[in-house]
N, CA, C and O atoms as a GROMACS GRO file, in nm:
protein
  536
    1MET      N    1 -23.880  -7.008  -9.397
    1MET     CA    2 -23.759  -6.967  -9.502
    1MET      C    3 -23.718  -7.115  -9.532
    1MET      O    4 -23.703  -7.202  -9.446
    2SER      N    5 -23.702  -7.129  -9.663
    2SER     CA    6 -23.645  -7.253  -9.734
    2SER      C    7 -23.495  -7.264  -9.711
    2SER      O    8 -23.427  -7.169  -9.671
    3LEU      N    9 -23.450  -7.374  -9.736
    3LEU     CA   10 -23.306  -7.386  -9.742
    3LEU      C   11 -23.228  -7.322  -9.850
    3LEU      O   12 -23.110  -7.293  -9.830
    4ASN      N   13 -23.285  -7.299  -9.961
    4ASN     CA   14 -23.235  -7.223 -10.070
    4ASN      C   15 -23.229  -7.072 -10.045
    4ASN      O   16 -23.136  -7.000 -10.083
    5ASP      N   17 -23.341  -7.030  -9.974
    5ASP     CA   18 -23.332  -6.889  -9.932
    5ASP      C   19 -23.220  -6.855  -9.805
    5ASP      O   20 -23.155  -6.750  -9.799
    6LYS      N   21 -23.214  -6.943  -9.725
    6LYS     CA   22 -23.114  -6.939  -9.623
    6LYS      C   23 -22.969  -6.948  -9.688
    6LYS      O   24 -22.882  -6.875  -9.641
    7LEU      N   25 -22.938  -7.032  -9.793
    7LEU     CA   26 -22.821  -7.031  -9.859
    7LEU      C   27 -22.786  -6.902  -9.939
    7LEU      O   28 -22.673  -6.852  -9.938
    8ALA      N   29 -22.886  -6.855 -10.004
    8ALA     CA   30 -22.888  -6.728 -10.070
    8ALA      C   31 -22.853  -6.606  -9.985
    8ALA      O   32 -22.784  -6.514 -10.028
    9ASN      N   33 -22.910  -6.612  -9.848
    9ASN     CA   34 -22.886  -6.502  -9.754
    9ASN      C   35 -22.750  -6.516  -9.700
    9ASN      O   36 -22.694  -6.409  -9.678
   10ILE      N   37 -22.683  -6.624  -9.672
   10ILE     CA   38 -22.551  -6.651  -9.615
   10ILE      C   39 -22.464  -6.602  -9.730
   10ILE      O   40 -22.366  -6.532  -9.702
   11THR      N   41 -22.493  -6.632  -9.862
   11THR     CA   42 -22.410  -6.619  -9.971
   11THR      C   43 -22.400  -6.446  -9.985
   11THR      O   44 -22.291  -6.389  -9.987
   12GLN      N   45 -22.521  -6.380  -9.995
   12GLN     CA   46 -22.515  -6.255  -9.992
   12GLN      C   47 -22.457  -6.175  -9.879
   12GLN      O   48 -22.416  -6.062  -9.904
   13ARG      N   49 -22.449  -6.221  -9.761
   13ARG     CA   50 -22.374  -6.163  -9.631
   13ARG      C   51 -22.228  -6.172  -9.670
   13ARG      O   52 -22.160  -6.069  -9.661
   14LYS      N   53 -22.165  -6.301  -9.718
   14LYS     CA   54 -22.035  -6.320  -9.754
   14LYS      C   55 -21.998  -6.228  -9.850
   14LYS      O   56 -21.892  -6.168  -9.830
   15MET      N   57 -22.068  -6.202  -9.959
   15MET     CA   58 -22.021  -6.111 -10.067
   15MET      C   59 -22.020  -5.974 -10.004
   15MET      O   60 -21.918  -5.907 -10.023
   16LYS      N   61 -22.116  -5.924  -9.934
   16LYS     CA   62 -22.107  -5.790  -9.881
   16LYS      C   63 -21.986  -5.782  -9.784
   16LYS      O   64 -21.921  -5.677  -9.785
   17ALA      N   65 -21.952  -5.874  -9.705
   17ALA     CA   66 -21.833  -5.886  -9.610
   17ALA      C   67 -21.704  -5.876  -9.708
   17ALA      O   68 -21.615  -5.796  -9.678
   18ILE      N   69 -21.695  -5.941  -9.804
   18ILE     CA   70 -21.583  -5.931  -9.910
   18ILE      C   71 -21.569  -5.793  -9.958
   18ILE      O   72 -21.462  -5.733  -9.953
   19ALA      N   73 -21.681  -5.743 -10.005
   19ALA     CA   74 -21.680  -5.619 -10.069
   19ALA      C   75 -21.635  -5.508  -9.976
   19ALA      O   76 -21.565  -5.416 -10.017
   20LEU      N   77 -21.675  -5.516  -9.850
   20LEU     CA   78 -21.651  -5.412  -9.746
   20LEU      C   79 -21.485  -5.440  -9.725
   20LEU      O   80 -21.407  -5.345  -9.728
   21ALA      N   81 -21.444  -5.566  -9.705
   21ALA     CA   82 -21.296  -5.578  -9.691
   21ALA      C   83 -21.213  -5.522  -9.798
   21ALA      O   84 -21.112  -5.457  -9.774
   22ALA      N   85 -21.261  -5.548  -9.934
   22ALA     CA   86 -21.191  -5.503 -10.026
   22ALA      C   87 -21.182  -5.336 -10.040
   22ALA      O   88 -21.082  -5.277 -10.082
   23LEU      N   89 -21.296  -5.279 -10.000
   23LEU     CA   90 -21.301  -5.124  -9.992
   23LEU      C   91 -21.200  -5.081  -9.870
   23LEU      O   92 -21.125  -4.986  -9.892
   24ALA      N   93 -21.195  -5.136  -9.764
   24ALA     CA   94 -21.108  -5.102  -9.649
   24ALA      C   95 -20.973  -5.135  -9.689
   24ALA      O   96 -20.892  -5.052  -9.646
   25LEU      N   97 -20.924  -5.227  -9.755
   25LEU     CA   98 -20.784  -5.257  -9.780
   25LEU      C   99 -20.699  -5.147  -9.827
   25LEU      O  100 -20.590  -5.139  -9.771
   26PRO      N  101 -20.722  -5.065  -9.913
   26PRO     CA  102 -20.655  -4.948  -9.963
   26PRO      C  103 -20.624  -4.849  -9.841
   26PRO      O  104 -20.517  -4.789  -9.833
   27MET      N  105 -20.721  -4.839  -9.754
   27MET     CA  106 -20.712  -4.738  -9.646
   27MET      C  107 -20.614  -4.789  -9.541
   27MET      O  108 -20.546  -4.710  -9.476
   28ILE      N  109 -20.607  -4.933  -9.522
   28ILE     CA  110 -20.518  -4.996  -9.419
   28ILE      C  111 -20.379  -4.984  -9.484
   28ILE      O  112 -20.289  -4.934  -9.417
   29ALA      N  113 -20.355  -5.028  -9.611
   29ALA     CA  114 -20.228  -5.030  -9.684
   29ALA      C  115 -20.170  -4.909  -9.718
   29ALA      O  116 -20.049  -4.905  -9.734
   30ALA      N  117 -20.251  -4.792  -9.733
   30ALA     CA  118 -20.196  -4.670  -9.786
   30ALA      C  119 -20.079  -4.613  -9.718
   30ALA      O  120 -19.989  -4.560  -9.783
   31PRO      N  121 -20.076  -4.623  -9.570
   31PRO     CA  122 -19.964  -4.565  -9.506
   31PRO      C  123 -19.837  -4.644  -9.528
   31PRO      O  124 -19.729  -4.588  -9.509
   32ALA      N  125 -19.841  -4.758  -9.562
   32ALA     CA  126 -19.722  -4.841  -9.575
   32ALA      C  127 -19.669  -4.825  -9.724
   32ALA      O  128 -19.554  -4.863  -9.749
   33LEU      N  129 -19.746  -4.773  -9.817
   33LEU     CA  130 -19.709  -4.768  -9.964
   33LEU      C  131 -19.721  -4.629 -10.009
   33LEU      O  132 -19.828  -4.582 -10.049
   34ALA      N  133 -19.589  -4.550 -10.000
   34ALA     CA  134 -19.588  -4.420 -10.059
   34ALA      C  135 -19.617  -4.400 -10.216
   34ALA      O  136 -19.689  -4.308 -10.255
   35GLY      N  137 -19.561  -4.487 -10.296
   35GLY     CA  138 -19.585  -4.488 -10.425
   35GLY      C  139 -19.510  -4.393 -10.526
   35GLY      O  140 -19.406  -4.336 -10.493
   36PRO      N  141 -19.561  -4.381 -10.635
   36PRO     CA  142 -19.502  -4.295 -10.753
   36PRO      C  143 -19.526  -4.141 -10.705
   36PRO      O  144 -19.614  -4.103 -10.627
   37TYR      N  145 -19.432  -4.064 -10.769
   37TYR     CA  146 -19.441  -3.920 -10.758
   37TYR      C  147 -19.363  -3.839 -10.874
   37TYR      O  148 -19.271  -3.894 -10.934
   38VAL      N  149 -19.393  -3.730 -10.897
   38VAL     CA  150 -19.338  -3.633 -10.992
   38VAL      C  151 -19.266  -3.522 -10.913
   38VAL      O  152 -19.312  -3.475 -10.809
   39GLU      N  153 -19.153  -3.484 -10.967
   39GLU     CA  154 -19.076  -3.376 -10.893
   39GLU      C  155 -18.998  -3.294 -10.994
   39GLU      O  156 -18.937  -3.342 -11.090
   40SER      N  157 -19.007  -3.146 -10.960
   40SER     CA  158 -18.936  -3.076 -11.038
   40SER      C  159 -18.815  -3.010 -10.943
   40SER      O  160 -18.830  -3.003 -10.821
   41LYS      N  161 -18.708  -2.966 -11.004
   41LYS     CA  162 -18.595  -2.912 -10.934
   41LYS      C  163 -18.542  -2.803 -11.008
   41LYS      O  164 -18.509  -2.825 -11.125
   42HIS      N  165 -18.528  -2.684 -10.958
   42HIS     CA  166 -18.469  -2.575 -11.017
   42HIS      C  167 -18.361  -2.494 -10.937
   42HIS      O  168 -18.386  -2.443 -10.828
   43GLU      N  169 -18.241  -2.487 -11.000
   43GLU     CA  170 -18.119  -2.431 -10.917
   43GLU      C  171 -18.071  -2.310 -10.988
   43GLU      O  172 -18.060  -2.308 -11.110
   44PHE      N  173 -18.042  -2.209 -10.912
   44PHE     CA  174 -17.981  -2.086 -10.980
   44PHE      C  175 -17.848  -2.074 -10.907
   44PHE      O  176 -17.843  -2.081 -10.784
   45LYS      N  177 -17.737  -2.054 -10.986
   45LYS     CA  178 -17.612  -2.073 -10.906
   45LYS      C  179 -17.525  -1.944 -10.943
   45LYS      O  180 -17.545  -1.875 -11.043
   46GLY      N  181 -17.438  -1.923 -10.858
   46GLY     CA  182 -17.341  -1.810 -10.876
   46GLY      C  183 -17.235  -1.798 -10.763
   46GLY      O  184 -17.240  -1.876 -10.668
   47THR      N  185 -17.146  -1.710 -10.772
   47THR     CA  186 -17.059  -1.688 -10.683
   47THR      C  187 -17.044  -1.532 -10.641
   47THR      O  188 -17.035  -1.445 -10.728
   48ASP      N  189 -17.043  -1.500 -10.500
   48ASP     CA  190 -17.062  -1.362 -10.468
   48ASP      C  191 -17.176  -1.297 -10.550
   48ASP      O  192 -17.276  -1.369 -10.556
   49GLU      N  193 -17.185  -1.189 -10.610
   49GLU     CA  194 -17.279  -1.125 -10.686
   49GLU      C  195 -17.284  -1.178 -10.827
   49GLU      O  196 -17.370  -1.131 -10.902
   50ASP      N  197 -17.205  -1.269 -10.872
   50ASP     CA  198 -17.209  -1.302 -11.014
   50ASP      C  199 -17.279  -1.426 -11.036
   50ASP      O  200 -17.243  -1.532 -10.986
   51TYR      N  201 -17.389  -1.411 -11.119
   51TYR     CA  202 -17.473  -1.533 -11.162
   51TYR      C  203 -17.398  -1.605 -11.262
   51TYR      O  204 -17.335  -1.544 -11.348
   52SER      N  205 -17.402  -1.740 -11.254
   52SER     CA  206 -17.327  -1.833 -11.347
   52SER      C  207 -17.419  -1.918 -11.439
   52SER      O  208 -17.401  -1.928 -11.560
   53LYS      N  209 -17.524  -1.982 -11.368
   53LYS     CA  210 -17.595  -2.064 -11.451
   53LYS      C  211 -17.744  -2.103 -11.372
   53LYS      O  212 -17.762  -2.080 -11.253
   54ALA      N  213 -17.836  -2.158 -11.452
   54ALA     CA  214 -17.951  -2.215 -11.404
   54ALA      C  215 -17.983  -2.346 -11.444
   54ALA      O  216 -17.978  -2.374 -11.564
   55VAL      N  217 -18.018  -2.440 -11.353
   55VAL     CA  218 -18.036  -2.568 -11.396
   55VAL      C  219 -18.174  -2.620 -11.364
   55VAL      O  220 -18.214  -2.613 -11.248
   56HIS      N  221 -18.244  -2.670 -11.455
   56HIS     CA  222 -18.388  -2.716 -11.451
   56HIS      C  223 -18.404  -2.866 -11.468
   56HIS      O  224 -18.355  -2.917 -11.569
   57GLN      N  225 -18.468  -2.942 -11.378
   57GLN     CA  226 -18.490  -3.083 -11.387
   57GLN      C  227 -18.645  -3.127 -11.370
   57GLN      O  228 -18.723  -3.070 -11.294
   58GLY      N  229 -18.675  -3.231 -11.448
   58GLY     CA  230 -18.795  -3.292 -11.429
   58GLY      C  231 -18.779  -3.445 -11.385
   58GLY      O  232 -18.708  -3.516 -11.456
   59ARG      N  233 -18.834  -3.492 -11.286
   59ARG     CA  234 -18.813  -3.638 -11.248
   59ARG      C  235 -18.939  -3.705 -11.217
   59ARG      O  236 -19.041  -3.641 -11.192
   60ILE      N  237 -18.934  -3.835 -11.219
   60ILE     CA  238 -19.037  -3.917 -11.181
   60ILE      C  239 -18.967  -4.028 -11.076
   60ILE      O  240 -18.857  -4.078 -11.098
   61GLY      N  241 -19.036  -4.055 -10.974
   61GLY     CA  242 -18.977  -4.149 -10.865
   61GLY      C  243 -19.065  -4.231 -10.819
   61GLY      O  244 -19.182  -4.210 -10.850
   62TYR      N  245 -19.036  -4.333 -10.741
   62TYR     CA  246 -19.117  -4.419 -10.662
   62TYR      C  247 -19.051  -4.442 -10.515
   62TYR      O  248 -18.937  -4.486 -10.500
   63GLU      N  249 -19.125  -4.412 -10.424
   63GLU     CA  250 -19.087  -4.431 -10.291
   63GLU      C  251 -19.174  -4.540 -10.212
   63GLU      O  252 -19.293  -4.553 -10.240
   64THR      N  253 -19.122  -4.609 -10.126
   64THR     CA  254 -19.191  -4.708 -10.046
   64THR      C  255 -19.149  -4.702  -9.898
   64THR      O  256 -19.051  -4.632  -9.873
   65LYS      N  257 -19.204  -4.762  -9.806
   65LYS     CA  258 -19.174  -4.783  -9.674
   65LYS      C  259 -19.135  -4.935  -9.633
   65LYS      O  260 -19.207  -5.032  -9.659
   66LEU      N  261 -19.033  -4.941  -9.578
   66LEU     CA  262 -18.986  -5.081  -9.531
   66LEU      C  263 -18.943  -5.062  -9.388
   66LEU      O  264 -18.830  -5.024  -9.360
   67GLY      N  265 -19.047  -5.092  -9.286
   67GLY     CA  266 -19.008  -5.054  -9.146
   67GLY      C  267 -18.981  -4.925  -9.119
   67GLY      O  268 -19.066  -4.838  -9.137
   68ARG      N  269 -18.865  -4.899  -9.075
   68ARG     CA  270 -18.808  -4.739  -9.049
   68ARG      C  271 -18.736  -4.682  -9.180
   68ARG      O  272 -18.700  -4.564  -9.183
   69LEU      N  273 -18.718  -4.762  -9.280
   69LEU     CA  274 -18.656  -4.727  -9.403
   69LEU      C  275 -18.769  -4.665  -9.503
   69LEU      O  276 -18.880  -4.718  -9.513
   70SER      N  277 -18.733  -4.548  -9.577
   70SER     CA  278 -18.814  -4.512  -9.684
   70SER      C  279 -18.717  -4.509  -9.810
   70SER      O  280 -18.667  -4.401  -9.838
   71PRO      N  281 -18.692  -4.604  -9.876
   71PRO     CA  282 -18.600  -4.606 -10.008
   71PRO      C  283 -18.689  -4.547 -10.101
   71PRO      O  284 -18.812  -4.556 -10.096
   72TYR      N  285 -18.611  -4.477 -10.202
   72TYR     CA  286 -18.672  -4.436 -10.322
   72TYR      C  287 -18.576  -4.435 -10.458
   72TYR      O  288 -18.456  -4.454 -10.445
   73VAL      N  289 -18.624  -4.418 -10.564
   73VAL     CA  290 -18.558  -4.421 -10.693
   73VAL      C  291 -18.619  -4.312 -10.771
   73VAL      O  292 -18.741  -4.298 -10.777
   74GLU      N  293 -18.542  -4.243 -10.826
   74GLU     CA  294 -18.585  -4.126 -10.922
   74GLU      C  295 -18.492  -4.120 -11.056
   74GLU      O  296 -18.372  -4.148 -11.057
   75ALA      N  297 -18.574  -4.075 -11.174
   75ALA     CA  298 -18.501  -4.073 -11.294
   75ALA      C  299 -18.565  -3.944 -11.361
   75ALA      O  300 -18.678  -3.901 -11.335
   76GLY      N  301 -18.476  -3.891 -11.450
   76GLY     CA  302 -18.543  -3.772 -11.520
   76GLY      C  303 -18.431  -3.710 -11.620
   76GLY      O  304 -18.320  -3.755 -11.649
   77LEU      N  305 -18.500  -3.587 -11.664
   77LEU     CA  306 -18.419  -3.508 -11.766
   77LEU      C  307 -18.396  -3.376 -11.710
   77LEU      O  308 -18.472  -3.329 -11.626
   78GLY      N  309 -18.275  -3.306 -11.760
   78GLY     CA  310 -18.262  -3.176 -11.730
   78GLY      C  311 -18.191  -3.092 -11.830
   78GLY      O  312 -18.138  -3.141 -11.929
   79VAL      N  313 -18.188  -2.946 -11.800
   79VAL     CA  314 -18.111  -2.859 -11.881
   79VAL      C  315 -18.039  -2.774 -11.800
   79VAL      O  316 -18.079  -2.741 -11.688
   80SER      N  317 -17.917  -2.729 -11.859
   80SER     CA  318 -17.828  -2.641 -11.775
   80SER      C  319 -17.816  -2.514 -11.858
   80SER      O  320 -17.768  -2.530 -11.969
   81HIS      N  321 -17.848  -2.405 -11.828
   81HIS     CA  322 -17.828  -2.274 -11.891
   81HIS      C  323 -17.728  -2.182 -11.846
   81HIS      O  324 -17.758  -2.091 -11.768
   82PRO      N  325 -17.588  -2.203 -11.895
   82PRO     CA  326 -17.480  -2.103 -11.834
   82PRO      C  327 -17.504  -1.978 -11.881
   82PRO      O  328 -17.553  -1.957 -11.992
   83ASP      N  329 -17.467  -1.878 -11.789
   83ASP     CA  330 -17.465  -1.748 -11.838
   83ASP      C  331 -17.381  -1.719 -11.949
   83ASP      O  332 -17.261  -1.746 -11.936
   84GLY      N  333 -17.424  -1.665 -12.066
   84GLY     CA  334 -17.352  -1.636 -12.178
   84GLY      C  335 -17.293  -1.756 -12.258
   84GLY      O  336 -17.200  -1.740 -12.337
   85GLY      N  337 -17.351  -1.875 -12.234
   85GLY     CA  338 -17.297  -1.986 -12.301
   85GLY      C  339 -17.406  -2.084 -12.351
   85GLY      O  340 -17.525  -2.062 -12.330
   86ASP      N  341 -17.366  -2.185 -12.413
   86ASP     CA  342 -17.478  -2.270 -12.479
   86ASP      C  343 -17.556  -2.378 -12.369
   86ASP      O  344 -17.501  -2.436 -12.275
   87GLN      N  345 -17.670  -2.386 -12.401
   87GLN     CA  346 -17.742  -2.488 -12.294
   87GLN      C  347 -17.690  -2.632 -12.321
   87GLN      O  348 -17.643  -2.667 -12.430
   88ASP      N  349 -17.701  -2.711 -12.214
   88ASP     CA  350 -17.659  -2.862 -12.220
   88ASP      C  351 -17.769  -2.923 -12.144
   88ASP      O  352 -17.819  -2.875 -12.043
   89THR      N  353 -17.807  -3.046 -12.207
   89THR     CA  354 -17.907  -3.133 -12.160
   89THR      C  355 -17.834  -3.256 -12.089
   89THR      O  356 -17.720  -3.292 -12.119
   90PHE      N  357 -17.905  -3.311 -12.003
   90PHE     CA  358 -17.853  -3.434 -11.933
   90PHE      C  359 -17.973  -3.515 -11.879
   90PHE      O  360 -18.089  -3.473 -11.873
   91LYS      N  361 -17.926  -3.645 -11.839
   91LYS     CA  362 -18.031  -3.739 -11.787
   91LYS      C  363 -17.977  -3.761 -11.637
   91LYS      O  364 -17.858  -3.743 -11.612
   92VAL      N  365 -18.063  -3.799 -11.545
   92VAL     CA  366 -18.033  -3.809 -11.409
   92VAL      C  367 -18.098  -3.937 -11.354
   92VAL      O  368 -18.208  -3.976 -11.391
   93LEU      N  369 -18.022  -3.997 -11.264
   93LEU     CA  370 -18.076  -4.100 -11.194
   93LEU      C  371 -18.017  -4.096 -11.043
   93LEU      O  372 -17.897  -4.083 -11.020
   94GLU      N  373 -18.118  -4.110 -10.941
   94GLU     CA  374 -18.089  -4.102 -10.799
   94GLU      C  375 -18.159  -4.216 -10.737
   94GLU      O  376 -18.270  -4.255 -10.774
   95VAL      N  377 -18.080  -4.274 -10.628
   95VAL     CA  378 -18.134  -4.376 -10.551
   95VAL      C  379 -18.090  -4.324 -10.409
   95VAL      O  380 -17.985  -4.261 -10.391
   96GLY      N  381 -18.181  -4.356 -10.310
   96GLY     CA  382 -18.148  -4.316 -10.173
   96GLY      C  383 -18.248  -4.370 -10.078
   96GLY      O  384 -18.342  -4.440 -10.115
   97THR      N  385 -18.225  -4.334  -9.951
   97THR     CA  386 -18.327  -4.378  -9.852
   97THR      C  387 -18.304  -4.285  -9.738
   97THR      O  388 -18.203  -4.218  -9.716
   98LYS      N  389 -18.426  -4.292  -9.664
   98LYS     CA  390 -18.433  -4.208  -9.520
   98LYS      C  391 -18.449  -4.309  -9.417
   98LYS      O  392 -18.515  -4.412  -9.435
   99LEU      N  393 -18.391  -4.280  -9.311
   99LEU     CA  394 -18.405  -4.379  -9.200
   99LEU      C  395 -18.457  -4.308  -9.080
   99LEU      O  396 -18.385  -4.217  -9.038
  100LYS      N  397 -18.573  -4.333  -9.016
  100LYS     CA  398 -18.626  -4.274  -8.906
  100LYS      C  399 -18.564  -4.364  -8.775
  100LYS      O  400 -18.600  -4.477  -8.744
  101VAL      N  401 -18.467  -4.287  -8.712
  101VAL     CA  402 -18.404  -4.357  -8.600
  101VAL      C  403 -18.489  -4.341  -8.484
  101VAL      O  404 -18.519  -4.441  -8.419
  102THR      N  405 -18.535  -4.213  -8.449
  102THR     CA  406 -18.633  -4.195  -8.338
  102THR      C  407 -18.737  -4.112  -8.388
  102THR      O  408 -18.740  -4.094  -8.510
  103ASP      N  409 -18.828  -4.057  -8.310
  103ASP     CA  410 -18.927  -3.963  -8.351
  103ASP      C  411 -18.867  -3.831  -8.384
  103ASP      O  412 -18.927  -3.746  -8.450
  104LYS      N  413 -18.749  -3.815  -8.336
  104LYS     CA  414 -18.675  -3.682  -8.348
  104LYS      C  415 -18.559  -3.677  -8.431
  104LYS      O  416 -18.518  -3.573  -8.482
  105PHE      N  417 -18.505  -3.795  -8.446
  105PHE     CA  418 -18.380  -3.816  -8.522
  105PHE      C  419 -18.386  -3.894  -8.641
  105PHE      O  420 -18.427  -4.010  -8.634
  106SER      N  421 -18.351  -3.843  -8.750
  106SER     CA  422 -18.342  -3.934  -8.876
  106SER      C  423 -18.202  -3.908  -8.946
  106SER      O  424 -18.123  -3.819  -8.915
  107ALA      N  425 -18.188  -4.000  -9.043
  107ALA     CA  426 -18.066  -3.996  -9.127
  107ALA      C  427 -18.102  -4.024  -9.275
  107ALA      O  428 -18.209  -4.080  -9.296
  108TYR      N  429 -18.033  -3.995  -9.364
  108TYR     CA  430 -18.047  -4.022  -9.498
  108TYR      C  431 -17.925  -4.047  -9.581
  108TYR      O  432 -17.817  -4.004  -9.538
  109GLY      N  433 -17.929  -4.107  -9.687
  109GLY     CA  434 -17.822  -4.138  -9.778
  109GLY      C  435 -17.866  -4.136  -9.918
  109GLY      O  436 -17.978  -4.183  -9.940
  110LYS      N  437 -17.795  -4.088 -10.018
  110LYS     CA  438 -17.840  -4.088 -10.152
  110LYS      C  439 -17.732  -4.089 -10.259
  110LYS      O  440 -17.626  -4.030 -10.234
  111TRP      N  441 -17.746  -4.146 -10.369
  111TRP     CA  442 -17.637  -4.150 -10.480
  111TRP      C  443 -17.701  -4.092 -10.613
  111TRP      O  444 -17.805  -4.135 -10.662
  112GLU      N  445 -17.631  -3.998 -10.661
  112GLU     CA  446 -17.703  -3.940 -10.783
  112GLU      C  447 -17.590  -3.948 -10.898
  112GLU      O  448 -17.469  -3.936 -10.881
  113ASN      N  449 -17.650  -3.967 -11.007
  113ASN     CA  450 -17.566  -3.976 -11.132
  113ASN      C  451 -17.620  -3.893 -11.243
  113ASN      O  452 -17.738  -3.904 -11.274
  114VAL      N  453 -17.542  -3.812 -11.302
  114VAL     CA  454 -17.597  -3.708 -11.395
  114VAL      C  455 -17.513  -3.744 -11.530
  114VAL      O  456 -17.390  -3.732 -11.531
  115PHE      N  457 -17.580  -3.785 -11.631
  115PHE     CA  458 -17.517  -3.828 -11.758
  115PHE      C  459 -17.530  -3.710 -11.864
  115PHE      O  460 -17.637  -3.686 -11.920
  116GLN      N  461 -17.420  -3.642 -11.887
  116GLN     CA  462 -17.421  -3.528 -11.981
  116GLN      C  463 -17.433  -3.577 -12.132
  116GLN      O  464 -17.361  -3.665 -12.179
  117ASP      N  465 -17.528  -3.515 -12.200
  117ASP     CA  466 -17.555  -3.560 -12.336
  117ASP      C  467 -17.463  -3.510 -12.421
  117ASP      O  468 -17.443  -3.576 -12.523
  118SER      N  469 -17.388  -3.390 -12.403
  118SER     CA  470 -17.284  -3.334 -12.494
  118SER      C  471 -17.163  -3.389 -12.504
  118SER      O  472 -17.102  -3.383 -12.611
  119ASP      N  473 -17.107  -3.453 -12.388
  119ASP     CA  474 -16.984  -3.527 -12.406
  119ASP      C  475 -16.968  -3.663 -12.342
  119ASP      O  476 -16.857  -3.712 -12.319
  120ASP      N  477 -17.084  -3.724 -12.313
  120ASP     CA  478 -17.084  -3.860 -12.263
  120ASP      C  479 -17.010  -3.880 -12.136
  120ASP      O  480 -16.958  -3.990 -12.114
  121THR      N  481 -17.002  -3.775 -12.042
  121THR     CA  482 -16.948  -3.806 -11.911
  121THR      C  483 -17.052  -3.824 -11.812
  121THR      O  484 -17.167  -3.787 -11.834
  122ARG      N  485 -17.013  -3.884 -11.696
  122ARG     CA  486 -17.111  -3.906 -11.590
  122ARG      C  487 -17.061  -3.833 -11.474
  122ARG      O  488 -16.953  -3.867 -11.427
  123ASP      N  489 -17.122  -3.744 -11.425
  123ASP     CA  490 -17.087  -3.682 -11.295
  123ASP      C  491 -17.166  -3.766 -11.176
  123ASP      O  492 -17.269  -3.826 -11.206
  124TRP      N  493 -17.119  -3.767 -11.046
  124TRP     CA  494 -17.176  -3.845 -10.974
  124TRP      C  495 -17.154  -3.784 -10.830
  124TRP      O  496 -17.048  -3.726 -10.805
  125LYS      N  497 -17.249  -3.797 -10.741
  125LYS     CA  498 -17.230  -3.772 -10.603
  125LYS      C  499 -17.292  -3.847 -10.496
  125LYS      O  500 -17.401  -3.901 -10.516
  126VAL      N  501 -17.233  -3.856 -10.384
  126VAL     CA  502 -17.286  -3.938 -10.266
  126VAL      C  503 -17.322  -3.832 -10.163
  126VAL      O  504 -17.239  -3.744 -10.139
  127GLU      N  505 -17.447  -3.836 -10.095
  127GLU     CA  506 -17.475  -3.736 -10.003
  127GLU      C  507 -17.538  -3.818  -9.870
  127GLU      O  508 -17.628  -3.901  -9.884
  128VAL      N  509 -17.485  -3.785  -9.750
  128VAL     CA  510 -17.529  -3.845  -9.645
  128VAL      C  511 -17.558  -3.738  -9.549
  128VAL      O  512 -17.498  -3.630  -9.552
  129GLY      N  513 -17.657  -3.769  -9.456
  129GLY     CA  514 -17.682  -3.647  -9.350
  129GLY      C  515 -17.779  -3.688  -9.246
  129GLY      O  516 -17.841  -3.794  -9.258
  130THR      N  517 -17.795  -3.607  -9.144
  130THR     CA  518 -17.888  -3.650  -9.044
  130THR      C  519 -17.966  -3.518  -9.009
  130THR      O  520 -17.932  -3.404  -9.041
  131LYS      N  521 -18.075  -3.553  -8.937
  131LYS     CA  522 -18.172  -3.434  -8.896
  131LYS      C  523 -18.214  -3.462  -8.746
  131LYS      O  524 -18.242  -3.575  -8.706
  132TYR      N  525 -18.217  -3.359  -8.673
  132TYR     CA  526 -18.275  -3.360  -8.542
  132TYR      C  527 -18.384  -3.266  -8.535
  132TYR      O  528 -18.363  -3.152  -8.575
  133LYS      N  529 -18.502  -3.298  -8.490
  133LYS     CA  530 -18.601  -3.210  -8.498
  133LYS      C  531 -18.643  -3.168  -8.337
  133LYS      O  532 -18.663  -3.260  -8.259
  134PHE      N  533 -18.652  -3.054  -8.298
  134PHE     CA  534 -18.669  -2.997  -8.159
  134PHE      C  535 -18.811  -2.982  -8.128
  134PHE      O  536 -18.846  -2.937  -8.019
   0.00000   0.00000   0.00000
């Protein structure tokens, strides 16, 4: 086997190893990167037996993993259909995170802003909570 053949063989082996490593990289990195998602949210509200309104939202978001944290951001559009009233449209923005404290105990926090199109107001809410799995 000539020197040129040996060099070509070594080069071919390196290229195969690089190609295999490149193919394996997404499988290794996938658990650490949650990525983009699409979400819909539908609420039907009322008091006692009286129906008051329906709210429908479409959102896009991005979630990732940073150690025990899973931060995310969502943005979208929505429409509110009050019973017997005119519908109203809005834009929504939410940021938050989940925190895995132990295998059974987790916590979360989020901040949501709803920008009403009809009167230029901004409704907001902050929500925090915990969950324990048995």
